[in-house]
Gaussian input, Z-matrix of N, CA and C with variables (Angstrom, degrees):
# hf/3-21g

backbone

0 1
 N
 C     1     B1
 C     2     B2     1     A1
 N     3     B3     2     A2     1     D1
 C     4     B4     3     A3     2     D2
 C     5     B5     4     A4     3     D3
 N     6     B6     5     A5     4     D4
 C     7     B7     6     A6     5     D5
 C     8     B8     7     A7     6     D6
 N     9     B9     8     A8     7     D7
 C    10    B10     9     A9     8     D8
 C    11    B11    10    A10     9     D9
 N    12    B12    11    A11    10    D10
 C    13    B13    12    A12    11    D11
 C    14    B14    13    A13    12    D12
 N    15    B15    14    A14    13    D13
 C    16    B16    15    A15    14    D14
 C    17    B17    16    A16    15    D15
 N    18    B18    17    A17    16    D16
 C    19    B19    18    A18    17    D17
 C    20    B20    19    A19    18    D18
 N    21    B21    20    A20    19    D19
 C    22    B22    21    A21    20    D20
 C    23    B23    22    A22    21    D21
 N    24    B24    23    A23    22    D22
 C    25    B25    24    A24    23    D23
 C    26    B26    25    A25    24    D24
 N    27    B27    26    A26    25    D25
 C    28    B28    27    A27    26    D26
 C    29    B29    28    A28    27    D27
 N    30    B30    29    A29    28    D28
 C    31    B31    30    A30    29    D29
 C    32    B32    31    A31    30    D30
 N    33    B33    32    A32    31    D31
 C    34    B34    33    A33    32    D32
 C    35    B35    34    A34    33    D33
 N    36    B36    35    A35    34    D34
 C    37    B37    36    A36    35    D35
 C    38    B38    37    A37    36    D36
 N    39    B39    38    A38    37    D37
 C    40    B40    39    A39    38    D38
 C    41    B41    40    A40    39    D39
 N    42    B42    41    A41    40    D40
 C    43    B43    42    A42    41    D41
 C    44    B44    43    A43    42    D42
 N    45    B45    44    A44    43    D43
 C    46    B46    45    A45    44    D44
 C    47    B47    46    A46    45    D45
 N    48    B48    47    A47    46    D46
 C    49    B49    48    A48    47    D47
 C    50    B50    49    A49    48    D48
 N    51    B51    50    A50    49    D49
 C    52    B52    51    A51    50    D50
 C    53    B53    52    A52    51    D51
 N    54    B54    53    A53    52    D52
 C    55    B55    54    A54    53    D53
 C    56    B56    55    A55    54    D54
 N    57    B57    56    A56    55    D55
 C    58    B58    57    A57    56    D56
 C    59    B59    58    A58    57    D57
 N    60    B60    59    A59    58    D58
 C    61    B61    60    A60    59    D59
 C    62    B62    61    A61    60    D60
 N    63    B63    62    A62    61    D61
 C    64    B64    63    A63    62    D62
 C    65    B65    64    A64    63    D63
 N    66    B66    65    A65    64    D64
 C    67    B67    66    A66    65    D65
 C    68    B68    67    A67    66    D66
 N    69    B69    68    A68    67    D67
 C    70    B70    69    A69    68    D68
 C    71    B71    70    A70    69    D69
 N    72    B72    71    A71    70    D70
 C    73    B73    72    A72    71    D71
 C    74    B74    73    A73    72    D72
 N    75    B75    74    A74    73    D73
 C    76    B76    75    A75    74    D74
 C    77    B77    76    A76    75    D75
 N    78    B78    77    A77    76    D76
 C    79    B79    78    A78    77    D77
 C    80    B80    79    A79    78    D78
 N    81    B81    80    A80    79    D79
 C    82    B82    81    A81    80    D80
 C    83    B83    82    A82    81    D81
 N    84    B84    83    A83    82    D82
 C    85    B85    84    A84    83    D83
 C    86    B86    85    A85    84    D84
 N    87    B87    86    A86    85    D85
 C    88    B88    87    A87    86    D86
 C    89    B89    88    A88    87    D87
 N    90    B90    89    A89    88    D88
 C    91    B91    90    A90    89    D89
 C    92    B92    91    A91    90    D90
 N    93    B93    92    A92    91    D91
 C    94    B94    93    A93    92    D92
 C    95    B95    94    A94    93    D93
 N    96    B96    95    A95    94    D94
 C    97    B97    96    A96    95    D95
 C    98    B98    97    A97    96    D96
 N    99    B99    98    A98    97    D97
 C   100   B100    99    A99    98    D98
 C   101   B101   100   A100    99    D99
 N   102   B102   101   A101   100   D100
 C   103   B103   102   A102   101   D101
 C   104   B104   103   A103   102   D102
 N   105   B105   104   A104   103   D103
 C   106   B106   105   A105   104   D104
 C   107   B107   106   A106   105   D105
 N   108   B108   107   A107   106   D106
 C   109   B109   108   A108   107   D107
 C   110   B110   109   A109   108   D108
 N   111   B111   110   A110   109   D109
 C   112   B112   111   A111   110   D110
 C   113   B113   112   A112   111   D111
 N   114   B114   113   A113   112   D112
 C   115   B115   114   A114   113   D113
 C   116   B116   115   A115   114   D114
 N   117   B117   116   A116   115   D115
 C   118   B118   117   A117   116   D116
 C   119   B119   118   A118   117   D117
 N   120   B120   119   A119   118   D118
 C   121   B121   120   A120   119   D119
 C   122   B122   121   A121   120   D120
 N   123   B123   122   A122   121   D121
 C   124   B124   123   A123   122   D122
 C   125   B125   124   A124   123   D123
 N   126   B126   125   A125   124   D124
 C   127   B127   126   A126   125   D125
 C   128   B128   127   A127   126   D126
 N   129   B129   128   A128   127   D127
 C   130   B130   129   A129   128   D128
 C   131   B131   130   A130   129   D129
 N   132   B132   131   A131   130   D130
 C   133   B133   132   A132   131   D131
 C   134   B134   133   A133   132   D132
 N   135   B135   134   A134   133   D133
 C   136   B136   135   A135   134   D134
 C   137   B137   136   A136   135   D135
 N   138   B138   137   A137   136   D136
 C   139   B139   138   A138   137   D137
 C   140   B140   139   A139   138   D138
 N   141   B141   140   A140   139   D139
 C   142   B142   141   A141   140   D140
 C   143   B143   142   A142   141   D141
 N   144   B144   143   A143   142   D142
 C   145   B145   144   A144   143   D143
 C   146   B146   145   A145   144   D144
 N   147   B147   146   A146   145   D145
 C   148   B148   147   A147   146   D146
 C   149   B149   148   A148   147   D147
 N   150   B150   149   A149   148   D148
 C   151   B151   150   A150   149   D149
 C   152   B152   151   A151   150   D150
 N   153   B153   152   A152   151   D151
 C   154   B154   153   A153   152   D152
 C   155   B155   154   A154   153   D153
 N   156   B156   155   A155   154   D154
 C   157   B157   156   A156   155   D155
 C   158   B158   157   A157   156   D156
 N   159   B159   158   A158   157   D157
 C   160   B160   159   A159   158   D158
 C   161   B161   160   A160   159   D159

   B1=1.4432
   B2=1.5347
   B3=1.2958
   B4=1.4576
   B5=1.5250
   B6=1.3111
   B7=1.4616
   B8=1.5222
   B9=1.3384
   B10=1.4661
   B11=1.5195
   B12=1.3271
   B13=1.4661
   B14=1.5274
   B15=1.3104
   B16=1.4623
   B17=1.5174
   B18=1.3209
   B19=1.4587
   B20=1.5292
   B21=1.3341
   B22=1.4646
   B23=1.5257
   B24=1.3143
   B25=1.4603
   B26=1.5264
   B27=1.3255
   B28=1.4679
   B29=1.5292
   B30=1.3102
   B31=1.4610
   B32=1.5298
   B33=1.3331
   B34=1.4587
   B35=1.5224
   B36=1.3368
   B37=1.4657
   B38=1.5201
   B39=1.2986
   B40=1.4536
   B41=1.5230
   B42=1.3436
   B43=1.4533
   B44=1.5227
   B45=1.3242
   B46=1.4592
   B47=1.5251
   B48=1.3194
   B49=1.4608
   B50=1.5277
   B51=1.3285
   B52=1.4583
   B53=1.5261
   B54=1.3398
   B55=1.4595
   B56=1.5169
   B57=1.3181
   B58=1.4587
   B59=1.5389
   B60=1.3192
   B61=1.4667
   B62=1.5331
   B63=1.3101
   B64=1.4613
   B65=1.5239
   B66=1.3039
   B67=1.4627
   B68=1.5232
   B69=1.3289
   B70=1.4581
   B71=1.5238
   B72=1.3057
   B73=1.4631
   B74=1.5199
   B75=1.3097
   B76=1.4577
   B77=1.5255
   B78=1.3222
   B79=1.4604
   B80=1.5319
   B81=1.3251
   B82=1.4738
   B83=1.5226
   B84=1.3203
   B85=1.4617
   B86=1.5246
   B87=1.3137
   B88=1.4599
   B89=1.5254
   B90=1.3190
   B91=1.4622
   B92=1.5157
   B93=1.3220
   B94=1.4606
   B95=1.5182
   B96=1.3027
   B97=1.4613
   B98=1.5267
   B99=1.3238
   B100=1.4637
   B101=1.5272
   B102=1.3288
   B103=1.4690
   B104=1.5265
   B105=1.3094
   B106=1.4681
   B107=1.5281
   B108=1.3074
   B109=1.4634
   B110=1.5237
   B111=1.3192
   B112=1.4620
   B113=1.5242
   B114=1.3146
   B115=1.4594
   B116=1.5153
   B117=1.3145
   B118=1.4708
   B119=1.5219
   B120=1.3112
   B121=1.4670
   B122=1.5248
   B123=1.3308
   B124=1.4709
   B125=1.5167
   B126=1.3290
   B127=1.4593
   B128=1.5270
   B129=1.3168
   B130=1.4676
   B131=1.5119
   B132=1.3156
   B133=1.4629
   B134=1.5238
   B135=1.3201
   B136=1.4683
   B137=1.5191
   B138=1.3500
   B139=1.4555
   B140=1.5205
   B141=1.3196
   B142=1.4616
   B143=1.5171
   B144=1.3323
   B145=1.4714
   B146=1.5211
   B147=1.3209
   B148=1.4639
   B149=1.5220
   B150=1.3081
   B151=1.4692
   B152=1.5126
   B153=1.3222
   B154=1.4545
   B155=1.5225
   B156=1.3280
   B157=1.4430
   B158=1.5174
   B159=1.3164
   B160=1.4733
   B161=1.4967
   A1=109.82
   A2=115.36
   A3=120.67
   A4=111.48
   A5=116.33
   A6=120.69
   A7=111.07
   A8=116.55
   A9=118.64
   A10=111.51
   A11=118.06
   A12=120.59
   A13=109.88
   A14=115.82
   A15=119.24
   A16=113.02
   A17=118.05
   A18=119.84
   A19=111.98
   A20=117.55
   A21=119.75
   A22=115.33
   A23=118.88
   A24=121.16
   A25=114.50
   A26=120.07
   A27=117.63
   A28=113.34
   A29=117.11
   A30=120.06
   A31=111.91
   A32=116.74
   A33=120.70
   A34=112.73
   A35=117.01
   A36=120.56
   A37=113.56
   A38=117.94
   A39=120.84
   A40=112.72
   A41=117.68
   A42=121.92
   A43=110.49
   A44=115.01
   A45=120.08
   A46=110.40
   A47=116.04
   A48=121.43
   A49=108.65
   A50=116.66
   A51=120.23
   A52=110.30
   A53=114.94
   A54=120.96
   A55=109.61
   A56=116.41
   A57=122.22
   A58=110.87
   A59=118.65
   A60=121.53
   A61=110.71
   A62=116.95
   A63=120.27
   A64=110.42
   A65=117.63
   A66=121.41
   A67=110.13
   A68=117.43
   A69=121.31
   A70=110.54
   A71=117.54
   A72=121.28
   A73=111.97
   A74=116.89
   A75=121.21
   A76=111.22
   A77=117.09
   A78=121.43
   A79=110.56
   A80=116.79
   A81=120.55
   A82=110.28
   A83=117.41
   A84=121.34
   A85=111.19
   A86=117.37
   A87=121.61
   A88=111.09
   A89=116.91
   A90=120.83
   A91=112.24
   A92=117.14
   A93=120.96
   A94=110.23
   A95=117.66
   A96=121.44
   A97=111.28
   A98=117.04
   A99=120.89
   A100=110.80
   A101=117.53
   A102=120.87
   A103=111.37
   A104=116.97
   A105=120.76
   A106=110.24
   A107=117.46
   A108=120.00
   A109=111.81
   A110=117.54
   A111=120.54
   A112=110.26
   A113=117.84
   A114=121.65
   A115=112.49
   A116=117.07
   A117=120.80
   A118=110.46
   A119=117.37
   A120=120.23
   A121=111.39
   A122=117.45
   A123=119.89
   A124=110.76
   A125=116.62
   A126=120.53
   A127=110.43
   A128=116.72
   A129=120.84
   A130=111.98
   A131=117.07
   A132=120.43
   A133=110.84
   A134=117.26
   A135=120.25
   A136=111.29
   A137=116.23
   A138=120.21
   A139=110.64
   A140=117.66
   A141=121.66
   A142=110.12
   A143=116.54
   A144=120.89
   A145=110.08
   A146=119.03
   A147=122.12
   A148=112.21
   A149=118.68
   A150=122.01
   A151=110.95
   A152=118.39
   A153=120.79
   A154=112.68
   A155=117.00
   A156=120.25
   A157=114.66
   A158=117.21
   A159=121.26
   A160=111.10
   D1=-48.87
   D2=-177.42
   D3=-61.38
   D4=-49.16
   D5=-176.75
   D6=-68.46
   D7=-45.04
   D8=-178.51
   D9=-65.24
   D10=-37.51
   D11=177.80
   D12=-63.24
   D13=-49.55
   D14=-176.16
   D15=-68.98
   D16=-20.47
   D17=178.31
   D18=-81.60
   D19=-35.33
   D20=-170.88
   D21=-114.82
   D22=-43.75
   D23=-171.96
   D24=-63.55
   D25=-44.42
   D26=-178.90
   D27=-58.83
   D28=-38.95
   D29=-179.23
   D30=-75.91
   D31=-41.41
   D32=-175.00
   D33=-73.22
   D34=-40.70
   D35=-172.41
   D36=-114.25
   D37=-0.79
   D38=-179.87
   D39=71.53
   D40=30.62
   D41=-179.03
   D42=-100.17
   D43=166.39
   D44=178.73
   D45=-80.85
   D46=159.38
   D47=173.45
   D48=-71.02
   D49=149.57
   D50=179.59
   D51=-106.74
   D52=158.52
   D53=178.21
   D54=-90.88
   D55=168.02
   D56=-177.68
   D57=-61.23
   D58=-40.39
   D59=179.63
   D60=-63.32
   D61=-38.81
   D62=178.54
   D63=-66.33
   D64=-40.37
   D65=178.99
   D66=-65.29
   D67=-43.30
   D68=178.35
   D69=-62.87
   D70=-43.14
   D71=177.46
   D72=-61.37
   D73=-38.99
   D74=178.29
   D75=-65.30
   D76=-40.83
   D77=178.42
   D78=-65.50
   D79=-44.13
   D80=179.32
   D81=-64.72
   D82=-44.34
   D83=179.26
   D84=-60.31
   D85=-42.53
   D86=179.02
   D87=-63.76
   D88=-40.57
   D89=178.23
   D90=-64.81
   D91=-43.78
   D92=178.50
   D93=-64.83
   D94=-43.10
   D95=178.72
   D96=-61.31
   D97=-42.05
   D98=178.36
   D99=-64.27
   D100=-39.62
   D101=178.88
   D102=-66.26
   D103=-40.63
   D104=178.69
   D105=-65.50
   D106=-44.93
   D107=178.95
   D108=-64.14
   D109=-38.82
   D110=177.24
   D111=-63.38
   D112=-40.74
   D113=176.98
   D114=-63.70
   D115=-40.41
   D116=178.44
   D117=-64.62
   D118=-43.40
   D119=179.71
   D120=-66.35
   D121=-37.97
   D122=177.22
   D123=-64.97
   D124=-43.84
   D125=178.52
   D126=-62.22
   D127=-41.79
   D128=179.08
   D129=-63.60
   D130=-40.13
   D131=179.38
   D132=-66.35
   D133=-41.15
   D134=177.77
   D135=-66.00
   D136=-42.24
   D137=-179.21
   D138=-63.35
   D139=-44.46
   D140=178.83
   D141=-62.30
   D142=-41.21
   D143=179.62
   D144=-63.26
   D145=-40.68
   D146=-178.76
   D147=-73.14
   D148=-34.63
   D149=-178.16
   D150=-71.79
   D151=-43.08
   D152=-176.81
   D153=-80.81
   D154=-17.32
   D155=178.95
   D156=78.14
   D157=14.82
   D158=179.57
   D159=-80.93

């Protein structure tokens, strides 16, 4: 993440290079967000299944 961002993003989008801690934080944040969204979708699927009686 760190290397790929610093190789392409600053030139393509005019952004600054990021540090290793920022890249690690971004990876952790993305993982937590994905886990939360997966939990919400699982809960929604169970709730729909229980409401319709299927």
